[in-house]
Backbone as JSON, one array per atom type, in Angstrom:
{
  "sequence": "MEVIHDKNNSRFVIRIDGEESFVEYSLYENVMELYHTYTPPQLRGKGLAEKVVRTALEYAKQNNLKVVPSCSYVAVFLQRHPEYSELKE",
  "N": [[0.82, -1.36, 0.03], [1.13, 1.91, -1.32], [1.25, 5.16, -0.41], [0.59, 8.03, -2.18], [1.52, 11.26, -3.32], [-0.38, 13.17, -4.37], [0.06, 15.76, -6.16], [-1.33, 17.66, -7.95], [-3.89, 17.49, -7.55], [-4.14, 18.14, -4.71], [-3.81, 16.32, -2.43], [-3.05, 13.37, -0.72], [-3.1, 9.94, -1.18], [-4.18, 6.65, -1.09], [-4.62, 3.88, -3.34], [-6.65, 1.36, -3.98], [-7.88, -1.74, -5.06], [-9.49, -0.24, -7.42], [-10.64, 1.82, -5.59], [-10.35, 4.71, -3.28], [-8.68, 5.95, -0.66], [-8.13, 8.92, 1.51], [-6.49, 11.94, 2.08], [-7.12, 15.58, 2.0], [-5.63, 18.73, 0.99], [-5.1, 22.18, 1.72], [-2.73, 24.56, 0.74], [-0.68, 27.44, 1.94], [1.6, 29.65, 1.91], [3.67, 29.01, 4.37], [1.98, 26.95, 5.57], [-0.11, 24.12, 6.15], [-3.33, 22.96, 5.57], [-5.1, 20.53, 6.7], [-8.01, 19.37, 5.67], [-9.62, 17.42, 5.0], [-10.76, 14.15, 5.15], [-11.08, 10.91, 3.54], [-12.18, 7.58, 3.78], [-13.49, 4.72, 1.6], [-16.42, 2.83, 2.85], [-16.05, -0.21, 2.48], [-13.47, -0.46, 2.68], [-12.52, 0.68, 5.25], [-11.16, 0.33, 8.43], [-8.8, -0.83, 8.15], [-6.65, 0.81, 8.36], [-5.94, 2.62, 6.74], [-6.68, 5.49, 6.45], [-5.25, 6.65, 8.55], [-2.44, 6.15, 7.65], [-2.49, 7.73, 5.37], [-2.76, 10.25, 6.6], [-0.71, 10.21, 8.19], [1.35, 10.38, 6.49], [1.03, 12.64, 5.41], [1.53, 14.36, 7.48], [4.16, 13.78, 7.9], [5.38, 14.8, 5.49], [4.74, 17.43, 5.83], [6.2, 17.85, 8.1], [8.93, 17.43, 7.04], [9.07, 19.66, 5.42], [8.94, 21.92, 6.68], [6.52, 23.03, 7.59], [3.51, 24.17, 8.91], [0.94, 22.77, 10.6], [-2.88, 22.8, 9.96], [-5.3, 21.47, 11.4], [-8.18, 21.16, 10.2], [-9.94, 18.98, 9.7], [-12.16, 16.41, 11.43], [-10.73, 13.94, 12.02], [-8.03, 14.21, 11.71], [-7.55, 16.43, 13.77], [-8.01, 14.55, 15.77], [-6.06, 12.59, 15.6], [-3.76, 13.9, 16.05], [-4.16, 14.58, 18.41], [-3.73, 12.27, 19.71], [-1.2, 11.71, 18.91], [1.46, 12.57, 20.03], [3.91, 13.29, 18.84], [4.03, 14.88, 16.83], [3.07, 17.25, 17.56], [4.61, 19.57, 17.27], [4.04, 20.6, 14.85], [1.55, 21.7, 14.91], [-0.47, 24.54, 14.1]],
  "CA": [[-0.02, -0.19, -0.07], [1.86, 2.96, -1.2], [0.85, 6.68, -0.2], [1.02, 8.63, -3.42], [1.22, 12.54, -3.13], [-0.96, 13.79, -5.57], [0.28, 17.21, -5.84], [-2.07, 18.21, -8.84], [-5.31, 17.55, -6.64], [-3.57, 18.47, -3.27], [-4.16, 15.21, -1.51], [-2.23, 12.2, -0.51], [-3.95, 8.91, -1.52], [-3.74, 5.12, -1.31], [-5.56, 3.32, -4.25], [-6.99, -0.23, -3.57], [-9.13, -2.06, -5.98], [-10.19, 0.9, -7.98], [-11.14, 2.76, -4.82], [-9.24, 5.62, -2.88], [-8.44, 6.64, 0.63], [-7.28, 10.0, 0.95], [-6.49, 13.15, 2.96], [-7.1, 16.46, 1.2], [-5.03, 19.69, 1.67], [-4.41, 23.41, 0.85], [-1.08, 25.12, 1.04], [-0.62, 28.88, 1.6], [2.54, 30.2, 2.76], [4.28, 27.58, 5.41], [0.84, 26.09, 6.38], [-0.77, 23.03, 5.07], [-4.38, 22.72, 6.27], [-5.66, 19.26, 6.24], [-9.62, 19.55, 5.4], [-10.92, 16.44, 4.55], [-10.3, 12.42, 4.88], [-12.1, 9.82, 3.32], [-12.04, 6.0, 3.18], [-14.98, 4.06, 1.57], [-17.0, 1.88, 3.84], [-15.64, -1.46, 2.52], [-12.03, -0.28, 2.99], [-12.38, 1.01, 6.58], [-10.93, -0.62, 9.68], [-7.47, -1.24, 7.64], [-5.62, 1.85, 8.96], [-5.7, 3.52, 5.69], [-6.64, 6.73, 7.13], [-3.99, 6.83, 9.56], [-1.28, 5.96, 6.73], [-2.59, 8.8, 4.39], [-2.77, 11.37, 7.44], [1.06, 10.3, 8.71], [2.35, 10.64, 5.47], [0.63, 14.12, 5.03], [2.14, 14.85, 8.58], [5.91, 13.76, 7.51], [5.66, 15.5, 4.43], [4.77, 18.72, 6.52], [7.56, 17.75, 8.88], [10.04, 17.63, 6.2], [8.9, 20.73, 4.77], [8.93, 23.01, 7.7], [5.32, 23.5, 7.45], [2.81, 24.0, 10.18], [-0.56, 22.2, 10.28], [-3.96, 23.17, 10.4], [-6.11, 20.15, 11.52], [-9.63, 21.5, 10.12], [-10.61, 17.7, 9.76], [-12.13, 16.17, 12.79], [-10.0, 12.73, 11.97], [-6.51, 14.75, 11.57], [-7.46, 16.56, 14.99], [-7.94, 13.61, 16.72], [-4.91, 11.82, 15.28], [-2.74, 14.69, 16.54], [-4.22, 14.57, 19.91], [-3.21, 10.84, 20.08], [0.03, 11.22, 18.48], [2.08, 13.76, 20.6], [5.05, 13.37, 18.3], [3.5, 15.59, 15.89], [2.59, 18.24, 18.23], [5.13, 20.99, 17.24], [3.33, 20.79, 13.74], [0.22, 22.25, 14.93], [-0.35, 25.8, 13.82]],
  "C": [[1.06, 1.22, -0.15], [0.96, 4.34, -1.13], [1.3, 7.51, -1.34], [0.58, 10.27, -3.1], [0.83, 13.0, -4.43], [-1.25, 15.35, -5.46], [-0.95, 18.07, -6.72], [-3.44, 18.45, -7.83], [-5.25, 17.87, -4.87], [-4.19, 17.58, -2.33], [-3.2, 14.03, -1.4], [-3.53, 10.97, -0.62], [-3.51, 7.37, -1.67], [-5.01, 4.53, -2.3], [-5.48, 1.53, -4.17], [-8.02, -0.61, -4.41], [-10.05, -1.21, -6.66], [-10.86, 1.79, -6.88], [-9.95, 3.58, -4.19], [-9.5, 6.0, -1.48], [-7.7, 7.76, 0.72], [-7.37, 11.13, 2.17], [-6.26, 14.6, 1.98], [-6.3, 17.69, 2.02], [-5.04, 20.9, 0.9], [-3.24, 23.83, 1.57], [-1.0, 26.34, 0.88], [0.54, 29.08, 2.46], [3.33, 29.01, 3.39], [3.08, 26.95, 6.11], [0.26, 25.22, 5.38], [-2.16, 22.73, 6.11], [-4.97, 21.61, 5.62], [-7.15, 19.04, 6.7], [-10.4, 18.42, 5.55], [-10.17, 14.78, 4.34], [-11.39, 11.86, 4.64], [-11.48, 8.45, 3.3], [-13.31, 5.25, 2.96], [-15.32, 2.93, 2.5], [-16.04, 0.32, 3.72], [-14.28, -1.71, 2.63], [-11.7, 0.26, 4.54], [-11.84, -0.14, 7.67], [-9.43, -1.34, 9.24], [-6.4, -0.38, 7.78], [-5.02, 2.81, 7.82], [-5.65, 5.0, 5.72], [-5.61, 7.22, 7.8], [-2.93, 6.97, 8.5], [-1.22, 7.15, 5.83], [-2.32, 10.2, 5.47], [-1.16, 11.3, 7.85], [1.75, 10.79, 7.55], [2.16, 12.24, 5.25], [1.61, 14.86, 6.08], [3.74, 14.88, 8.26], [6.07, 14.72, 6.58], [5.84, 17.16, 4.98], [6.11, 19.07, 7.21], [8.88, 18.06, 8.07], [10.24, 18.76, 5.54], [8.91, 22.03, 5.55], [7.46, 23.63, 7.55], [4.49, 23.34, 8.83], [1.46, 23.6, 9.64], [-1.83, 22.52, 10.93], [-4.96, 22.04, 10.44], [-7.66, 20.59, 11.26], [-10.5, 20.19, 9.94], [-10.57, 17.19, 10.89], [-10.95, 14.94, 12.9], [-8.72, 12.98, 12.24], [-6.79, 15.3, 13.2], [-7.32, 15.57, 15.98], [-6.54, 12.66, 16.61], [-3.86, 12.81, 16.1], [-2.83, 14.84, 18.06], [-3.4, 13.11, 20.33], [-1.84, 10.72, 19.69], [1.1, 12.27, 18.84], [3.31, 14.24, 19.54], [5.09, 14.4, 17.08], [3.06, 17.03, 16.11], [3.28, 19.58, 17.84], [4.6, 21.34, 15.62], [2.21, 21.62, 13.83], [0.39, 23.82, 14.95], [-1.41, 26.71, 15.18]]
}
């Protein structure tokens, strides 16, 4: 399961059997807003949302970006993973 950074559509995505799990973002200056996470019902419970969100956060970390978690899933993820707390805007 490879996470692809789809820069043209501003998202990190995993494709499985024609379905997509993804987190969408907007980027302005040095801030990445993670605003929407989606996993199709038939793919839920496999850790896909966690994988795409973690990849987005690692991208932010590597590029010295701050993160605005306007998606509830991302906000909860950041609460549960203090190793990313320095990214929060």
